N, C-alpha and C positions, 0 to 999 in steps of 0.2 A: 827244346827237345820235343820231337813229335810224339803224339799219343799213339802208342803201338797197340792199344787195346780197341781202337776204333778204326773202321774202314774209312779211308779218305773219301770225301763226298763225291769227287769225280769218278772214282772207281766204283763206289756204291751205285751211282747212277748208271754206269755201264753194265753192271751185273744184275740190275733189277729193272722191272717195268719194261718200257719200250726199248731201251738199250739191250736188254736181255733177249727180246724177240728178234731184233734186227741183226745181231752178230753171231749167228750160229756157226759160221765157218772159221772163227778164230780159235786158236789153241792157247790155253792159259797154263803156264808151268806152276805146279803146286809142289812146294818143297816141304818135306818132313825130315825128321832125323830118326835113325834106327837106334836100338838100345846101346850100341857102341859109340854113338855120337856122329856117325857118318851121314851126310846128307843124302836123301833119296828124292828123286824127281818123278812126278807123275804128270803127264800132259793131258789136260782135261779140256773138253770143248766148253763153249759158253753154256750149253745145255746141261752140263754137269756141275756148274758152279752158280750159286744164286745168293745174292746179298738180301737177307731178310730184314736187316736193320743196320744202322751204323756200327753195331757191335756184334752182329751175328751173321755168320756165313754158313751156308749149307752146301755140301758137296755130295755128289753121288759117285761112289767108287764100289768096285766089286768086293763083296763080303769075302773075307779070308785072304785078301791081298795084303802085301806089305804096307801099302798106303793106308788101308783100313786099320791094320794093327797099330801103325805109328800114330794115326789120328786118335784112336781110342786111348793109347798109352800116354801121349803127350797132351792132346787136346789143343795144340797150336800148330799153325802152318805159316808158310810164307808164300805169298803170290808174287 
């Protein structure tokens, strides 16, 4: 069973350091769930998603957006 609390090493490398600087034109789907359990998708650029460590992901989304609300409420996402 995969460890779902850690970012896979190849994805972490793509979202941090040199991979982060080279891939600015890619779009990453970020999935959250709303209070009723429905999935919500936000399309983020590589400049808006950053792997700080194998277990920590930082995202930049607009304050007051559904994505921000769902992130604060659940604290989990799917990339």
